[in-house]
Residue frames as a rotation matrix with the C-alpha (Angstrom) as fourth column:
MET 1
0.644 0.044 -0.764 -23.27
-0.629 0.599 -0.496 7.72
0.435 0.800 0.414 -11.70
LYS 2
0.818 -0.313 0.483 -21.81
-0.170 0.671 0.722 4.51
-0.550 -0.672 0.495 -10.33
ASN 3
0.120 -0.848 -0.516 -18.25
-0.992 -0.078 -0.101 3.61
0.045 0.524 -0.850 -11.18
LYS 4
0.895 0.291 0.338 -18.64
-0.305 0.952 -0.011 -0.04
-0.325 -0.093 0.941 -12.08
LYS 5
0.653 -0.709 -0.268 -15.25
-0.171 0.206 -0.963 -0.02
0.738 0.675 0.014 -13.83
ILE 6
-0.230 -0.743 0.628 -13.38
-0.854 -0.155 -0.496 0.35
0.466 -0.651 -0.599 -10.55
LYS 7
0.266 0.401 0.877 -15.41
-0.809 0.587 -0.023 -2.38
-0.524 -0.703 0.481 -8.91
MET 8
0.986 0.122 -0.110 -14.87
-0.164 0.782 -0.601 -4.76
0.013 0.611 0.792 -11.85
ALA 9
0.305 -0.948 -0.091 -11.11
-0.340 -0.019 -0.940 -4.08
0.890 0.318 -0.328 -11.91
ARG 10
-0.210 -0.332 0.919 -10.93
-0.971 -0.038 -0.236 -4.57
0.113 -0.942 -0.315 -8.13
VAL 11
0.582 0.522 0.624 -12.83
-0.592 0.798 -0.115 -7.86
-0.557 -0.303 0.773 -8.30
GLU 12
0.852 -0.325 -0.410 -10.63
-0.221 0.486 -0.845 -9.08
0.475 0.811 0.342 -11.19
LEU 13
-0.177 -0.980 0.090 -7.64
-0.425 -0.007 -0.905 -8.73
0.888 -0.198 -0.415 -8.86
ASP 14
0.223 0.388 -0.894 -9.57
0.562 0.699 0.443 -10.38
0.797 -0.601 -0.062 -6.02
LEU 15
-0.875 -0.482 0.039 -9.29
0.280 -0.571 -0.772 -7.29
0.394 -0.665 0.635 -3.82
SER 16
0.078 0.874 -0.480 -11.86
0.997 -0.070 0.033 -6.24
-0.005 -0.481 -0.877 -1.26
GLN 17
0.668 0.206 0.716 -12.79
0.259 -0.965 0.036 -2.60
0.698 0.162 -0.698 -0.82
GLU 18
0.952 -0.306 0.014 -10.82
-0.095 -0.252 0.963 -2.66
-0.291 -0.918 -0.269 2.41
GLN 19
0.282 -0.893 0.350 -7.70
0.732 0.436 0.524 -4.05
-0.620 0.108 0.777 0.72
LEU 20
0.134 -0.186 0.973 -7.83
0.853 -0.478 -0.208 -1.47
0.504 0.859 0.095 -2.07
ALA 21
0.884 0.259 0.390 -8.37
0.039 -0.871 0.489 1.28
0.466 -0.417 -0.780 0.49
GLU 22
0.756 -0.650 -0.076 -5.31
0.192 0.110 0.975 0.17
-0.626 -0.752 0.207 2.42
ILE 23
0.074 -0.746 0.662 -3.17
0.966 0.218 0.138 0.14
-0.247 0.630 0.736 -0.73
VAL 24
-0.024 -0.034 0.999 -4.16
0.664 -0.747 -0.010 3.68
0.747 0.664 0.041 -1.76
GLY 25
-0.830 -0.474 -0.294 -4.27
0.509 -0.429 -0.746 5.12
0.228 -0.769 0.598 1.77
VAL 26
-0.527 0.741 0.417 -7.96
-0.668 -0.664 0.335 5.87
0.525 -0.102 0.845 2.28
THR 27
-0.538 0.423 0.729 -10.82
-0.555 0.473 -0.684 4.29
-0.634 -0.773 -0.020 4.22
ARG 28
-0.814 0.334 0.476 -13.02
0.508 0.807 0.301 1.48
-0.283 0.487 -0.826 2.94
GLN 29
0.159 0.933 -0.322 -15.93
0.593 -0.351 -0.725 3.92
-0.790 -0.076 -0.609 3.07
THR 30
-0.059 -0.259 -0.964 -14.14
-0.525 -0.813 0.251 6.19
-0.849 0.521 -0.088 0.59
ILE 31
-0.959 -0.281 -0.047 -13.76
-0.200 0.549 0.812 3.32
-0.203 0.787 -0.582 -1.89
HIS 32
-0.455 0.870 0.190 -17.43
0.790 0.493 -0.363 2.43
-0.410 -0.015 -0.912 -1.38
LEU 33
0.271 0.581 -0.768 -18.50
0.182 -0.814 -0.551 6.04
-0.945 0.010 -0.326 -2.02
ILE 34
-0.471 -0.501 -0.726 -16.36
-0.645 -0.365 0.671 6.26
-0.602 0.784 -0.151 -5.18
GLU 35
-0.980 0.090 0.180 -17.79
0.176 0.819 0.546 2.99
-0.098 0.567 -0.818 -6.53
SER 36
-0.210 0.977 -0.034 -21.33
0.884 0.175 -0.434 4.09
-0.418 -0.122 -0.900 -5.74
GLY 37
-0.243 0.049 0.969 -20.83
0.759 -0.613 0.222 7.47
0.604 0.789 0.112 -7.44
LYS 38
0.780 0.601 -0.175 -21.33
0.555 -0.535 0.637 9.50
0.290 -0.593 -0.751 -4.26
TYR 39
0.563 -0.679 -0.472 -17.76
0.113 -0.502 0.857 10.83
-0.819 -0.536 -0.206 -4.02
ASN 40
0.947 -0.298 0.123 -15.62
0.063 -0.203 -0.977 12.54
0.316 0.933 -0.173 -6.63
PRO 41
0.588 -0.766 -0.262 -11.99
0.681 0.293 0.672 11.61
-0.438 -0.573 0.693 -5.87
SER 42
0.502 -0.549 -0.668 -9.06
-0.471 -0.822 0.321 13.95
-0.725 0.153 -0.671 -6.38
LEU 43
0.709 -0.326 -0.626 -6.81
-0.587 0.218 -0.779 13.41
0.391 0.920 -0.037 -9.38
LYS 44
-0.360 -0.893 0.269 -4.10
-0.893 0.246 -0.377 12.15
0.271 -0.376 -0.886 -7.02
LEU 45
-0.238 0.349 0.906 -6.43
-0.556 0.716 -0.422 9.50
-0.797 -0.604 0.024 -5.60
CYS 46
0.816 0.531 -0.229 -7.60
-0.465 0.366 -0.806 8.54
-0.344 0.764 0.545 -9.10
VAL 47
0.280 -0.808 -0.518 -3.97
-0.760 0.144 -0.634 7.96
0.587 0.571 -0.574 -10.12
GLU 48
-0.567 -0.482 0.668 -3.30
-0.811 0.470 -0.349 5.90
-0.146 -0.739 -0.657 -6.98
ILE 49
0.264 0.752 0.604 -6.36
-0.455 0.650 -0.609 3.73
-0.851 -0.114 0.514 -7.67
CYS 50
0.829 0.016 -0.559 -5.24
-0.549 0.210 -0.809 3.23
0.104 0.978 0.182 -11.28
ARG 51
-0.183 -0.975 -0.127 -1.77
-0.855 0.222 -0.469 2.17
0.485 0.023 -0.874 -10.17
ALA 52
-0.476 0.032 0.879 -3.19
-0.698 0.594 -0.399 -0.25
-0.535 -0.804 -0.260 -7.62
LEU 53
0.398 0.759 0.516 -5.52
-0.187 0.617 -0.764 -1.81
-0.898 0.208 0.388 -10.19
ASN 54
-0.560 -0.734 0.384 -3.03
0.279 0.270 0.922 -1.77
-0.780 0.624 0.054 -13.11
LYS 55
0.268 0.704 0.658 -5.35
0.949 -0.074 -0.308 0.38
-0.168 0.707 -0.687 -15.23
THR 56
-0.772 -0.454 0.444 -5.15
0.551 -0.827 0.113 3.79
0.316 0.332 0.889 -16.91
LEU 57
-0.765 0.514 -0.388 -7.20
-0.106 -0.695 -0.711 6.84
-0.635 -0.503 0.586 -16.00
ASP 58
-0.525 0.572 -0.630 -9.13
-0.836 -0.208 0.508 6.42
0.160 0.793 0.588 -19.26
GLN 59
-0.627 0.256 -0.735 -9.94
0.027 0.951 0.308 2.78
0.778 0.173 -0.604 -18.48
LEU 60
-0.604 0.342 -0.720 -11.38
0.790 0.378 -0.483 3.56
0.107 -0.861 -0.498 -15.05
PHE 61
-0.410 0.381 -0.829 -12.66
0.457 -0.700 -0.548 7.11
-0.789 -0.604 0.113 -15.11
TRP 62
-0.931 0.102 -0.351 -13.55
-0.342 -0.581 0.739 8.02
-0.129 0.808 0.575 -18.71
GLU 63
-0.150 0.956 0.252 -17.28
-0.205 0.219 -0.954 8.03
-0.967 -0.195 0.163 -19.28
ASP 64
-0.737 -0.080 0.671 -18.45
0.547 0.513 0.662 6.20
-0.397 0.855 -0.334 -22.38
């Protein structure tokens, strides 16, 4: 399942995948895989992504 919430939050802040990856300390490919639903990030990485995008875990990772 694709994570469109992360992509939308990233675009709202005008961040590229590469910029977000640099902020949270992973590769651009990791961000791409998370957004495309092909990688399940650790809780630590989820929290880092939330902090970088000014969102909560529920806002980005809770399935509706």
